[in-house]
N, CA, C, O and the ligand as a Tripos MOL2 file, in Angstrom:
@<TRIPOS>MOLECULE
protein
  297   295    75     0     0
PROTEIN
NO_CHARGES

@<TRIPOS>ATOM
      1 N           0.8420   -1.1920    0.0000 N.3       1 MET1
      2 CA          0.0000    0.0000    0.0000 C.3       1 MET1
      3 C           0.8820    1.2480    0.0000 C.2       1 MET1
      4 O           1.7760    1.3820    0.8360 O.2       1 MET1
      5 N           0.6280    2.1520   -0.9350 N.am      2 GLY2
      6 CA          1.4450    3.3560   -1.0260 C.3       2 GLY2
      7 C           0.9270    4.4760   -0.1320 C.2       2 GLY2
      8 O          -0.1850    4.4090    0.3910 O.2       2 GLY2
      9 N           1.7570    5.5090    0.0350 N.am      3 CYS3
     10 CA          1.4190    6.6090    0.9390 C.3       3 CYS3
     11 C           0.0810    7.2640    0.5870 C.2       3 CYS3
     12 O          -0.7150    7.5690    1.4750 O.2       3 CYS3
     13 N          -0.1600    7.4760   -0.6910 N.am      4 ARG4
     14 CA         -1.4010    8.1800   -1.0630 C.3       4 ARG4
     15 C          -2.6260    7.3790   -0.6600 C.2       4 ARG4
     16 O          -3.5880    7.9270   -0.1200 O.2       4 ARG4
     17 N          -2.5880    6.0940   -0.9200 N.am      5 ARG5
     18 CA         -3.7450    5.2620   -0.5530 C.3       5 ARG5
     19 C          -3.9120    5.1910    0.9560 C.2       5 ARG5
     20 O          -5.0300    5.2300    1.4700 O.2       5 ARG5
     21 N          -2.7980    5.0860    1.6550 N.am      6 VAL6
     22 CA         -2.8680    5.0440    3.1180 C.3       6 VAL6
     23 C          -3.5380    6.3160    3.6280 C.2       6 VAL6
     24 O          -4.3900    6.2730    4.5160 O.2       6 VAL6
     25 N          -3.1380    7.4400    3.0540 N.am      7 GLN7
     26 CA         -3.6800    8.6900    3.5610 C.3       7 GLN7
     27 C          -5.1510    8.8690    3.2130 C.2       7 GLN7
     28 O          -5.8980    9.5160    3.9470 O.2       7 GLN7
     29 N          -5.5630    8.2900    2.0840 N.am      8 ARG8
     30 CA         -6.9830    8.3650    1.7430 C.3       8 ARG8
     31 C          -7.8220    7.4270    2.6050 C.2       8 ARG8
     32 O          -8.9910    7.7050    2.8750 O.2       8 ARG8
     33 N          -7.2290    6.3210    3.0340 N.am      9 ALA9
     34 CA         -7.9900    5.2930    3.7500 C.3       9 ALA9
     35 C          -7.8120    5.3670    5.2540 C.2       9 ALA9
     36 O          -8.2650    4.4940    5.9930 O.2       9 ALA9
     37 N          -7.1450    6.4240    5.6940 N.am     10 VAL10
     38 CA         -6.7230    6.4330    7.0950 C.3      10 VAL10
     39 C          -7.9130    6.4600    8.0620 C.2      10 VAL10
     40 O          -7.7770    6.0990    9.2310 O.2      10 VAL10
     41 N          -9.0790    6.8910    7.5640 N.am     11 PHE11
     42 CA        -10.2310    6.8950    8.4810 C.3      11 PHE11
     43 C         -10.6400    5.4810    8.8680 C.2      11 PHE11
     44 O         -11.2530    5.2850    9.9180 O.2      11 PHE11
     45 N         -10.3110    4.4910    8.0410 N.am     12 PHE12
     46 CA        -10.5740    3.0980    8.4440 C.3      12 PHE12
     47 C          -9.7010    2.7030    9.6280 C.2      12 PHE12
     48 O         -10.1120    1.9570   10.5180 O.2      12 PHE12
     49 N          -8.4920    3.2270    9.6040 N.am     13 TRP13
     50 CA         -7.5570    2.9330   10.6930 C.3      13 TRP13
     51 C          -8.0120    3.5920   11.9990 C.2      13 TRP13
     52 O          -7.8360    3.0480   13.0890 O.2      13 TRP13
     53 N          -8.6070    4.7900   11.8470 N.am     14 VAL14
     54 CA         -9.1230    5.4680   13.0410 C.3      14 VAL14
     55 C         -10.2230    4.6180   13.6790 C.2      14 VAL14
     56 O         -10.2920    4.4940   14.9010 O.2      14 VAL14
     57 N         -11.0820    4.0350   12.8370 N.am     15 ASP15
     58 CA        -12.1270    3.1270   13.3310 C.3      15 ASP15
     59 C         -11.6170    1.6990   13.2400 C.2      15 ASP15
     60 O         -12.0480    0.9360   12.3750 O.2      15 ASP15
     61 N         -10.7350    1.3490   14.0980 N.am     16 ARG16
     62 CA         -9.9980    0.0950   13.9420 C.3      16 ARG16
     63 C         -10.8650   -1.1630   13.8680 C.2      16 ARG16
     64 O         -10.4290   -2.1960   13.3600 O.2      16 ARG16
     65 N         -12.0630   -1.0690   14.3650 N.am     17 ASP17
     66 CA        -12.9070   -2.2560   14.3460 C.3      17 ASP17
     67 C         -13.6900   -2.4230   13.0480 C.2      17 ASP17
     68 O         -14.4190   -3.4030   12.8940 O.2      17 ASP17
     69 N         -13.5520   -1.4770   12.1070 N.am     18 GLN18
     70 CA        -14.4360   -1.5170   10.9330 C.3      18 GLN18
     71 C         -14.0340   -2.4940    9.8430 C.2      18 GLN18
     72 O         -14.8290   -3.3560    9.4700 O.2      18 GLN18
     73 N         -12.8650   -2.3850    9.3450 N.am     19 GLU19
     74 CA        -12.4600   -3.1960    8.1870 C.3      19 GLU19
     75 C         -11.0820   -3.7690    8.4520 C.2      19 GLU19
     76 O         -10.0710   -3.1620    8.0990 O.2      19 GLU19
     77 N         -11.0430   -4.9140    9.0610 N.am     20 GLU20
     78 CA         -9.7720   -5.4420    9.5420 C.3      20 GLU20
     79 C          -8.6720   -5.5420    8.4890 C.2      20 GLU20
     80 O          -7.5150   -5.2060    8.7410 O.2      20 GLU20
     81 N          -9.0640   -6.0150    7.2920 N.am     21 ARG21
     82 CA         -8.0360   -6.2010    6.2580 C.3      21 ARG21
     83 C          -7.3080   -4.8990    5.9620 C.2      21 ARG21
     84 O          -6.0800   -4.8500    5.9000 O.2      21 ARG21
     85 N          -8.1070   -3.8330    5.7800 N.am     22 ILE22
     86 CA         -7.5030   -2.5540    5.4160 C.3      22 ILE22
     87 C          -6.7710   -1.9490    6.6100 C.2      22 ILE22
     88 O          -5.6800   -1.3980    6.4660 O.2      22 ILE22
     89 N          -7.3770   -2.0550    7.7800 N.am     23 VAL23
     90 CA         -6.7400   -1.5140    8.9800 C.3      23 VAL23
     91 C          -5.3520   -2.1310    9.1660 C.2      23 VAL23
     92 O          -4.3890   -1.4380    9.4930 O.2      23 VAL23
     93 N          -5.2700   -3.4390    8.9520 N.am     24 GLU24
     94 CA         -3.9800   -4.1350    9.1000 C.3      24 GLU24
     95 C          -2.9420   -3.6150    8.1250 C.2      24 GLU24
     96 O          -1.7880   -3.3850    8.4860 O.2      24 GLU24
     97 N          -3.3740   -3.4300    6.8720 N.am     25 ARG25
     98 CA         -2.4260   -2.9560    5.8540 C.3      25 ARG25
     99 C          -1.9660   -1.5320    6.1610 C.2      25 ARG25
    100 O          -0.7980   -1.1900    5.9810 O.2      25 ARG25
    101 N          -2.9000   -0.7170    6.6240 N.am     26 ILE26
    102 CA         -2.5240    0.6530    6.9660 C.3      26 ILE26
    103 C          -1.5590    0.6420    8.1540 C.2      26 ILE26
    104 O          -0.5440    1.3380    8.1500 O.2      26 ILE26
    105 N          -1.8900   -0.1570    9.1660 N.am     27 ALA27
    106 CA         -1.0440   -0.2030   10.3630 C.3      27 ALA27
    107 C           0.3750   -0.6340    9.9990 C.2      27 ALA27
    108 O           1.3510   -0.0900   10.5160 O.2      27 ALA27
    109 N           0.4770   -1.6190    9.1010 N.am     28 ARG28
    110 CA          1.7950   -2.0820    8.6800 C.3      28 ARG28
    111 C           2.5650   -0.9490    8.0040 C.2      28 ARG28
    112 O           3.7570   -0.7610    8.2480 O.2      28 ARG28
    113 N           1.8690   -0.2000    7.1540 N.am     29 HIS29
    114 CA          2.5170    0.9170    6.4700 C.3      29 HIS29
    115 C           2.9590    1.9780    7.4910 C.2      29 HIS29
    116 O           4.0590    2.5220    7.3990 O.2      29 HIS29
    117 N           2.0940    2.2550    8.4470 N.am     30 LEU30
    118 CA          2.4020    3.3120    9.4130 C.3      30 LEU30
    119 C           3.6230    2.9630   10.2620 C.2      30 LEU30
    120 O           4.3590    3.8450   10.7050 O.2      30 LEU30
    121 N           3.8270    1.6600   10.4800 N.am     31 GLU31
    122 CA          5.0120    1.2570   11.2510 C.3      31 GLU31
    123 C           6.2950    1.6240   10.5340 C.2      31 GLU31
    124 O           7.3170    1.9100   11.1590 O.2      31 GLU31
    125 N           6.2250    1.6110    9.1820 N.am     32 GLU32
    126 CA          7.4490    1.8160    8.4130 C.3      32 GLU32
    127 C           7.5640    3.2120    7.8300 C.2      32 GLU32
    128 O           8.6010    3.5560    7.2650 O.2      32 GLU32
    129 N           6.5360    4.0120    7.9520 N.am     33 CYS33
    130 CA          6.5300    5.3080    7.2780 C.3      33 CYS33
    131 C           6.1840    6.4160    8.2730 C.2      33 CYS33
    132 O           5.0080    6.6770    8.5250 O.2      33 CYS33
    133 N           7.1950    7.0640    8.8340 N.am     34 PRO34
    134 CA          6.9600    8.0960    9.8520 C.3      34 PRO34
    135 C           6.1100    9.2460    9.3260 C.2      34 PRO34
    136 O           5.3400    9.8530   10.0690 O.2      34 PRO34
    137 N           6.2580    9.5380    8.0350 N.am     35 GLN35
    138 CA          5.5070   10.6460    7.4510 C.3      35 GLN35
    139 C           3.9970   10.3740    7.5220 C.2      35 GLN35
    140 O           3.2270   11.2320    7.9540 O.2      35 GLN35
    141 N           3.5880    9.1930    7.1010 N.am     36 CYS36
    142 CA          2.1670    8.8310    7.1570 C.3      36 CYS36
    143 C           1.7110    8.6630    8.5980 C.2      36 CYS36
    144 O           0.5700    8.9770    8.9380 O.2      36 CYS36
    145 N           2.6080    8.1670    9.4400 N.am     37 ARG37
    146 CA          2.2340    7.9740   10.8390 C.3      37 ARG37
    147 C           1.8770    9.3150   11.4890 C.2      37 ARG37
    148 O           0.8790    9.4260   12.2010 O.2      37 ARG37
    149 N           2.7100   10.3310   11.2310 N.am     38 ASP38
    150 CA          2.4290   11.6670   11.7750 C.3      38 ASP38
    151 C           1.0880   12.1770   11.2730 C.2      38 ASP38
    152 O           0.2770   12.7110   12.0290 O.2      38 ASP38
    153 N           0.8790   11.9930    9.9610 N.am     39 ARG39
    154 CA         -0.3740   12.4640    9.3750 C.3      39 ARG39
    155 C          -1.5670   11.7260    9.9360 C.2      39 ARG39
    156 O          -2.5960   12.3270   10.2460 O.2      39 ARG39
    157 N          -1.4230   10.4100   10.0650 N.am     40 ALA40
    158 CA         -2.5280    9.5960   10.5810 C.3      40 ALA40
    159 C          -2.8700    9.9930   12.0120 C.2      40 ALA40
    160 O          -4.0400   10.0770   12.3840 O.2      40 ALA40
    161 N          -1.8420   10.2340   12.8000 N.am     41 THR41
    162 CA         -2.0700   10.6270   14.1900 C.3      41 THR41
    163 C          -2.8100   11.9630   14.2510 C.2      41 THR41
    164 O          -3.7120   12.1660   15.0630 O.2      41 THR41
    165 N          -2.3950   12.8610   13.3650 N.am     42 GLU42
    166 CA         -3.0310   14.1730   13.2860 C.3      42 GLU42
    167 C          -4.5030   14.0390   12.8810 C.2      42 GLU42
    168 O          -5.3820   14.6480   13.4910 O.2      42 GLU42
    169 N          -4.7590   13.2340   11.8480 N.am     43 ILE43
    170 CA         -6.1290   13.0310   11.3730 C.3      43 ILE43
    171 C          -6.9720   12.3780   12.4640 C.2      43 ILE43
    172 O          -8.1250   12.7520   12.6780 O.2      43 ILE43
    173 N          -6.3920   11.4120   13.1400 N.am     44 GLU44
    174 CA         -7.1230   10.7330   14.2160 C.3      44 GLU44
    175 C          -7.5150   11.7410   15.3030 C.2      44 GLU44
    176 O          -8.6390   11.7340   15.8030 O.2      44 GLU44
    177 N          -6.5770   12.5870   15.6450 N.am     45 ARG45
    178 CA         -6.8370   13.5900   16.6720 C.3      45 ARG45
    179 C          -8.0130   14.4830   16.2560 C.2      45 ARG45
    180 O          -8.9040   14.7690   17.0560 O.2      45 ARG45
    181 N          -7.9980   14.9180   14.9870 N.am     46 LEU46
    182 CA         -9.0690   15.7740   14.4750 C.3      46 LEU46
    183 C         -10.4160   15.0590   14.4860 C.2      46 LEU46
    184 O         -11.4280   15.6140   14.9130 O.2      46 LEU46
    185 N         -10.4070   13.8120   14.0050 N.am     47 ILE47
    186 CA        -11.6590   13.0530   13.9420 C.3      47 ILE47
    187 C         -12.2310   12.8720   15.3500 C.2      47 ILE47
    188 O         -13.4300   13.0420   15.5700 O.2      47 ILE47
    189 N         -11.3650   12.5300   16.2890 N.am     48 LEU48
    190 CA        -11.8390   12.3150   17.6590 C.3      48 LEU48
    191 C         -12.3860   13.6110   18.2550 C.2      48 LEU48
    192 O         -13.3620   13.6120   19.0050 O.2      48 LEU48
    193 N         -11.7310   14.7080   17.9000 N.am     49 LEU49
    194 CA        -12.1900   16.0070   18.3870 C.3      49 LEU49
    195 C         -13.5790   16.3300   17.8360 C.2      49 LEU49
    196 O         -14.4790   16.7380   18.5700 O.2      49 LEU49
    197 N         -13.7260   16.1360   16.5160 N.am     50 VAL50
    198 CA        -15.0250   16.4080   15.8860 C.3      50 VAL50
    199 C         -16.1030   15.5080   16.5010 C.2      50 VAL50
    200 O         -17.2020   15.9640   16.8170 O.2      50 VAL50
    201 N         -15.7710   14.2250   16.6650 N.am     51 ARG51
    202 CA        -16.7590   13.2900   17.2130 C.3      51 ARG51
    203 C         -17.1490   13.6190   18.6320 C.2      51 ARG51
    204 O         -18.2850   13.3900   19.0470 O.2      51 ARG51
    205 N         -16.2070   14.1560   19.3700 N.am     52 SER52
    206 CA        -16.5370   14.4590   20.7500 C.3      52 SER52
    207 C         -17.4980   15.6470   20.8260 C.2      52 SER52
    208 O         -18.1390   15.8670   21.8540 O.2      52 SER52
    209 N         -17.5950   16.4130   19.7300 N.am     53 ARG53
    210 CA        -18.4570   17.6010   19.7470 C.3      53 ARG53
    211 C         -19.7070   17.4630   18.9030 C.2      53 ARG53
    212 O         -20.6580   18.2260   19.0780 O.2      53 ARG53
    213 N         -19.7240   16.4990   17.9870 N.am     54 CYS54
    214 CA        -20.8840   16.3720   17.1050 C.3      54 CYS54
    215 C         -21.4660   14.9790   17.2210 C.2      54 CYS54
    216 O         -20.7250   13.9990   17.2890 O.2      54 CYS54
    217 N         -22.7810   14.8830   17.2450 N.am     55 PRO55
    218 CA        -23.3870   13.5540   17.1860 C.3      55 PRO55
    219 C         -23.0640   12.9350   15.8270 C.2      55 PRO55
    220 O         -22.9740   13.6480   14.8280 O.2      55 PRO55
    221 N         -22.8950   11.6450   15.7860 N.am     56 ARG56
    222 CA        -22.4020   11.0450   14.5530 C.3      56 ARG56
    223 C         -23.3120    9.9310   14.1020 C.2      56 ARG56
    224 O         -23.9050    9.2210   14.9140 O.2      56 ARG56
    225 N         -23.4130    9.7880   12.7910 N.am     57 ARG57
    226 CA        -24.1600    8.6730   12.2090 C.3      57 ARG57
    227 C         -23.2510    7.9300   11.2530 C.2      57 ARG57
    228 O         -22.4120    8.5390   10.5880 O.2      57 ARG57
    229 N         -23.4110    6.6350   11.1800 N.am     58 ALA58
    230 CA        -22.5830    5.8310   10.2850 C.3      58 ALA58
    231 C         -22.9430    6.1440    8.8360 C.2      58 ALA58
    232 O         -24.0840    6.4950    8.5340 O.2      58 ALA58
    233 N         -21.9560    6.0140    7.9370 N.am     59 ALA59
    234 CA        -22.2210    6.1520    6.5100 C.3      59 ALA59
    235 C         -23.1160    4.9780    6.0880 C.2      59 ALA59
    236 O         -23.0240    3.8860    6.6500 O.2      59 ALA59
    237 N         -23.9720    5.2140    5.1040 N.am     60 PRO60
    238 CA        -24.8020    4.1080    4.6140 C.3      60 PRO60
    239 C         -23.9160    2.9610    4.1440 C.2      60 PRO60
    240 O         -22.8260    3.1910    3.6210 O.2      60 PRO60
    241 N         -24.3810    1.7230    4.3280 N.am     61 SER61
    242 CA        -23.4990    0.5910    4.0200 C.3      61 SER61
    243 C         -23.1650    0.5310    2.5320 C.2      61 SER61
    244 O         -22.1050    0.0260    2.1600 O.2      61 SER61
    245 N         -24.0610    1.0420    1.6650 N.am     62 ARG62
    246 CA        -23.7440    1.0420    0.2400 C.3      62 ARG62
    247 C         -22.5300    1.9340   -0.0380 C.2      62 ARG62
    248 O         -21.6570    1.5810   -0.8310 O.2      62 ARG62
    249 N         -22.4870    3.0710    0.6120 N.am     63 LEU63
    250 CA        -21.3550    3.9850    0.4530 C.3      63 LEU63
    251 C         -20.0730    3.3380    0.9760 C.2      63 LEU63
    252 O         -19.0230    3.4380    0.3420 O.2      63 LEU63
    253 N         -20.1570    2.6880    2.1050 N.am     64 GLN64
    254 CA        -18.9750    2.0070    2.6470 C.3      64 GLN64
    255 C         -18.4590    0.9610    1.6560 C.2      64 GLN64
    256 O         -17.2530    0.8510    1.4370 O.2      64 GLN64
    257 N         -19.3870    0.1860    1.0510 N.am     65 ASP65
    258 CA        -18.9810   -0.8320    0.0710 C.3      65 ASP65
    259 C         -18.3020   -0.2010   -1.1300 C.2      65 ASP65
    260 O         -17.3100   -0.7210   -1.6390 O.2      65 ASP65
    261 N         -18.8460    0.9320   -1.5820 N.am     66 GLN66
    262 CA        -18.2600    1.6010   -2.7530 C.3      66 GLN66
    263 C         -16.8450    2.0780   -2.4490 C.2      66 GLN66
    264 O         -15.9450    1.9380   -3.2770 O.2      66 GLN66
    265 N         -16.6550    2.6340   -1.2760 N.am     67 ILE67
    266 CA        -15.3290    3.1240   -0.8980 C.3      67 ILE67
    267 C         -14.3510    1.9640   -0.8460 C.2      67 ILE67
    268 O         -13.2290    2.0600   -1.3440 O.2      67 ILE67
    269 N         -14.7880    0.8590   -0.2360 N.am     68 LEU68
    270 CA        -13.9140   -0.3010   -0.1190 C.3      68 LEU68
    271 C         -13.5390   -0.8600   -1.4830 C.2      68 LEU68
    272 O         -12.3870   -1.2330   -1.7070 O.2      68 LEU68
    273 N         -14.5010   -0.9210   -2.3960 N.am     69 SER69
    274 CA        -14.1620   -1.5060   -3.6880 C.3      69 SER69
    275 C         -13.2490   -0.5780   -4.4590 C.2      69 SER69
    276 O         -12.4000   -1.0490   -5.2160 O.2      69 SER69
    277 N         -13.3980    0.7390   -4.2900 N.am     70 LEU70
    278 CA        -12.4660    1.6720   -4.9280 C.3      70 LEU70
    279 C         -11.0550    1.4670   -4.4160 C.2      70 LEU70
    280 O         -10.0940    1.4630   -5.1860 O.2      70 LEU70
    281 N         -10.9410    1.2980   -3.1070 N.am     71 LEU71
    282 CA         -9.6210    1.1370   -2.5100 C.3      71 LEU71
    283 C          -8.9490   -0.1480   -2.9770 C.2      71 LEU71
    284 O          -7.7330   -0.2000   -3.1620 O.2      71 LEU71
    285 N          -9.7590   -1.1770   -3.1620 N.am     72 GLU72
    286 CA         -9.1520   -2.4650   -3.5170 C.3      72 GLU72
    287 C          -8.8470   -2.5680   -4.9990 C.2      72 GLU72
    288 O          -8.0160   -3.3770   -5.4110 O.2      72 GLU72
    289 N          -9.5170   -1.7500   -5.8050 N.am     73 ARG73
    290 CA         -9.3270   -1.8380   -7.2350 C.3      73 ARG73
    291 C          -7.9270   -1.3400   -7.6570 C.2      73 ARG73
    292 O          -7.3630   -1.8380   -8.6320 O.2      73 ARG73
    293 N          -7.3760   -0.3710   -6.9310 N.am     74 GLN74
    294 CA         -6.1260    0.2640   -7.3780 C.3      74 GLN74
    295 C          -4.9030   -0.5910   -7.1250 C.2      74 GLN74
    296 O          -3.7880   -0.1840   -7.4490 O.2      74 GLN74
    297 ZN          3.6440    6.4760    3.8450 Zn       75 ZN75
@<TRIPOS>BOND
     1     1     2 1
     2     2     3 1
     3     3     4 2
     4     3     5 am
     5     5     6 1
     6     6     7 1
     7     7     8 2
     8     7     9 am
     9     9    10 1
    10    10    11 1
    11    11    12 2
    12    11    13 am
    13    13    14 1
    14    14    15 1
    15    15    16 2
    16    15    17 am
    17    17    18 1
    18    18    19 1
    19    19    20 2
    20    19    21 am
    21    21    22 1
    22    22    23 1
    23    23    24 2
    24    23    25 am
    25    25    26 1
    26    26    27 1
    27    27    28 2
    28    27    29 am
    29    29    30 1
    30    30    31 1
    31    31    32 2
    32    31    33 am
    33    33    34 1
    34    34    35 1
    35    35    36 2
    36    35    37 am
    37    37    38 1
    38    38    39 1
    39    39    40 2
    40    39    41 am
    41    41    42 1
    42    42    43 1
    43    43    44 2
    44    43    45 am
    45    45    46 1
    46    46    47 1
    47    47    48 2
    48    47    49 am
    49    49    50 1
    50    50    51 1
    51    51    52 2
    52    51    53 am
    53    53    54 1
    54    54    55 1
    55    55    56 2
    56    55    57 am
    57    57    58 1
    58    58    59 1
    59    59    60 2
    60    59    61 am
    61    61    62 1
    62    62    63 1
    63    63    64 2
    64    63    65 am
    65    65    66 1
    66    66    67 1
    67    67    68 2
    68    67    69 am
    69    69    70 1
    70    70    71 1
    71    71    72 2
    72    71    73 am
    73    73    74 1
    74    74    75 1
    75    75    76 2
    76    75    77 am
    77    77    78 1
    78    78    79 1
    79    79    80 2
    80    79    81 am
    81    81    82 1
    82    82    83 1
    83    83    84 2
    84    83    85 am
    85    85    86 1
    86    86    87 1
    87    87    88 2
    88    87    89 am
    89    89    90 1
    90    90    91 1
    91    91    92 2
    92    91    93 am
    93    93    94 1
    94    94    95 1
    95    95    96 2
    96    95    97 am
    97    97    98 1
    98    98    99 1
    99    99   100 2
   100    99   101 am
   101   101   102 1
   102   102   103 1
   103   103   104 2
   104   103   105 am
   105   105   106 1
   106   106   107 1
   107   107   108 2
   108   107   109 am
   109   109   110 1
   110   110   111 1
   111   111   112 2
   112   111   113 am
   113   113   114 1
   114   114   115 1
   115   115   116 2
   116   115   117 am
   117   117   118 1
   118   118   119 1
   119   119   120 2
   120   119   121 am
   121   121   122 1
   122   122   123 1
   123   123   124 2
   124   123   125 am
   125   125   126 1
   126   126   127 1
   127   127   128 2
   128   127   129 am
   129   129   130 1
   130   130   131 1
   131   131   132 2
   132   131   133 am
   133   133   134 1
   134   134   135 1
   135   135   136 2
   136   135   137 am
   137   137   138 1
   138   138   139 1
   139   139   140 2
   140   139   141 am
   141   141   142 1
   142   142   143 1
   143   143   144 2
   144   143   145 am
   145   145   146 1
   146   146   147 1
   147   147   148 2
   148   147   149 am
   149   149   150 1
   150   150   151 1
   151   151   152 2
   152   151   153 am
   153   153   154 1
   154   154   155 1
   155   155   156 2
   156   155   157 am
   157   157   158 1
   158   158   159 1
   159   159   160 2
   160   159   161 am
   161   161   162 1
   162   162   163 1
   163   163   164 2
   164   163   165 am
   165   165   166 1
   166   166   167 1
   167   167   168 2
   168   167   169 am
   169   169   170 1
   170   170   171 1
   171   171   172 2
   172   171   173 am
   173   173   174 1
   174   174   175 1
   175   175   176 2
   176   175   177 am
   177   177   178 1
   178   178   179 1
   179   179   180 2
   180   179   181 am
   181   181   182 1
   182   182   183 1
   183   183   184 2
   184   183   185 am
   185   185   186 1
   186   186   187 1
   187   187   188 2
   188   187   189 am
   189   189   190 1
   190   190   191 1
   191   191   192 2
   192   191   193 am
   193   193   194 1
   194   194   195 1
   195   195   196 2
   196   195   197 am
   197   197   198 1
   198   198   199 1
   199   199   200 2
   200   199   201 am
   201   201   202 1
   202   202   203 1
   203   203   204 2
   204   203   205 am
   205   205   206 1
   206   206   207 1
   207   207   208 2
   208   207   209 am
   209   209   210 1
   210   210   211 1
   211   211   212 2
   212   211   213 am
   213   213   214 1
   214   214   215 1
   215   215   216 2
   216   215   217 am
   217   217   218 1
   218   218   219 1
   219   219   220 2
   220   219   221 am
   221   221   222 1
   222   222   223 1
   223   223   224 2
   224   223   225 am
   225   225   226 1
   226   226   227 1
   227   227   228 2
   228   227   229 am
   229   229   230 1
   230   230   231 1
   231   231   232 2
   232   231   233 am
   233   233   234 1
   234   234   235 1
   235   235   236 2
   236   235   237 am
   237   237   238 1
   238   238   239 1
   239   239   240 2
   240   239   241 am
   241   241   242 1
   242   242   243 1
   243   243   244 2
   244   243   245 am
   245   245   246 1
   246   246   247 1
   247   247   248 2
   248   247   249 am
   249   249   250 1
   250   250   251 1
   251   251   252 2
   252   251   253 am
   253   253   254 1
   254   254   255 1
   255   255   256 2
   256   255   257 am
   257   257   258 1
   258   258   259 1
   259   259   260 2
   260   259   261 am
   261   261   262 1
   262   262   263 1
   263   263   264 2
   264   263   265 am
   265   265   266 1
   266   266   267 1
   267   267   268 2
   268   267   269 am
   269   269   270 1
   270   270   271 1
   271   271   272 2
   272   271   273 am
   273   273   274 1
   274   274   275 1
   275   275   276 2
   276   275   277 am
   277   277   278 1
   278   278   279 1
   279   279   280 2
   280   279   281 am
   281   281   282 1
   282   282   283 1
   283   283   284 2
   284   283   285 am
   285   285   286 1
   286   286   287 1
   287   287   288 2
   288   287   289 am
   289   289   290 1
   290   290   291 1
   291   291   292 2
   292   291   293 am
   293   293   294 1
   294   294   295 1
   295   295   296 2
@<TRIPOS>SUBSTRUCTURE
     1 MET1         2 RESIDUE 1 A MET
     2 GLY2         6 RESIDUE 1 A GLY
     3 CYS3        10 RESIDUE 1 A CYS
     4 ARG4        14 RESIDUE 1 A ARG
     5 ARG5        18 RESIDUE 1 A ARG
     6 VAL6        22 RESIDUE 1 A VAL
     7 GLN7        26 RESIDUE 1 A GLN
     8 ARG8        30 RESIDUE 1 A ARG
     9 ALA9        34 RESIDUE 1 A ALA
    10 VAL10       38 RESIDUE 1 A VAL
    11 PHE11       42 RESIDUE 1 A PHE
    12 PHE12       46 RESIDUE 1 A PHE
    13 TRP13       50 RESIDUE 1 A TRP
    14 VAL14       54 RESIDUE 1 A VAL
    15 ASP15       58 RESIDUE 1 A ASP
    16 ARG16       62 RESIDUE 1 A ARG
    17 ASP17       66 RESIDUE 1 A ASP
    18 GLN18       70 RESIDUE 1 A GLN
    19 GLU19       74 RESIDUE 1 A GLU
    20 GLU20       78 RESIDUE 1 A GLU
    21 ARG21       82 RESIDUE 1 A ARG
    22 ILE22       86 RESIDUE 1 A ILE
    23 VAL23       90 RESIDUE 1 A VAL
    24 GLU24       94 RESIDUE 1 A GLU
    25 ARG25       98 RESIDUE 1 A ARG
    26 ILE26      102 RESIDUE 1 A ILE
    27 ALA27      106 RESIDUE 1 A ALA
    28 ARG28      110 RESIDUE 1 A ARG
    29 HIS29      114 RESIDUE 1 A HIS
    30 LEU30      118 RESIDUE 1 A LEU
    31 GLU31      122 RESIDUE 1 A GLU
    32 GLU32      126 RESIDUE 1 A GLU
    33 CYS33      130 RESIDUE 1 A CYS
    34 PRO34      134 RESIDUE 1 A PRO
    35 GLN35      138 RESIDUE 1 A GLN
    36 CYS36      142 RESIDUE 1 A CYS
    37 ARG37      146 RESIDUE 1 A ARG
    38 ASP38      150 RESIDUE 1 A ASP
    39 ARG39      154 RESIDUE 1 A ARG
    40 ALA40      158 RESIDUE 1 A ALA
    41 THR41      162 RESIDUE 1 A THR
    42 GLU42      166 RESIDUE 1 A GLU
    43 ILE43      170 RESIDUE 1 A ILE
    44 GLU44      174 RESIDUE 1 A GLU
    45 ARG45      178 RESIDUE 1 A ARG
    46 LEU46      182 RESIDUE 1 A LEU
    47 ILE47      186 RESIDUE 1 A ILE
    48 LEU48      190 RESIDUE 1 A LEU
    49 LEU49      194 RESIDUE 1 A LEU
    50 VAL50      198 RESIDUE 1 A VAL
    51 ARG51      202 RESIDUE 1 A ARG
    52 SER52      206 RESIDUE 1 A SER
    53 ARG53      210 RESIDUE 1 A ARG
    54 CYS54      214 RESIDUE 1 A CYS
    55 PRO55      218 RESIDUE 1 A PRO
    56 ARG56      222 RESIDUE 1 A ARG
    57 ARG57      226 RESIDUE 1 A ARG
    58 ALA58      230 RESIDUE 1 A ALA
    59 ALA59      234 RESIDUE 1 A ALA
    60 PRO60      238 RESIDUE 1 A PRO
    61 SER61      242 RESIDUE 1 A SER
    62 ARG62      246 RESIDUE 1 A ARG
    63 LEU63      250 RESIDUE 1 A LEU
    64 GLN64      254 RESIDUE 1 A GLN
    65 ASP65      258 RESIDUE 1 A ASP
    66 GLN66      262 RESIDUE 1 A GLN
    67 ILE67      266 RESIDUE 1 A ILE
    68 LEU68      270 RESIDUE 1 A LEU
    69 SER69      274 RESIDUE 1 A SER
    70 LEU70      278 RESIDUE 1 A LEU
    71 LEU71      282 RESIDUE 1 A LEU
    72 GLU72      286 RESIDUE 1 A GLU
    73 ARG73      290 RESIDUE 1 A ARG
    74 GLN74      294 RESIDUE 1 A GLN
    75 ZN75       297 GROUP 0 **** ****
């Protein structure tokens, strides 16, 4: 998995329980890539901040499937 894909998919990593296959691949990349790790940590911090202030609803499952298939196609 390259840096660009990791950075686009990093929200899966923030929700570690959502998509294990992708979370694992991202985590592996983050171990070896300090640049993405810093970015991921920053994004996670922002997401957690937003969630702590806004009520949240899950994306529709069709949208989640579309995102996943896009990520796997590349
Ligand atoms: Zn990277």
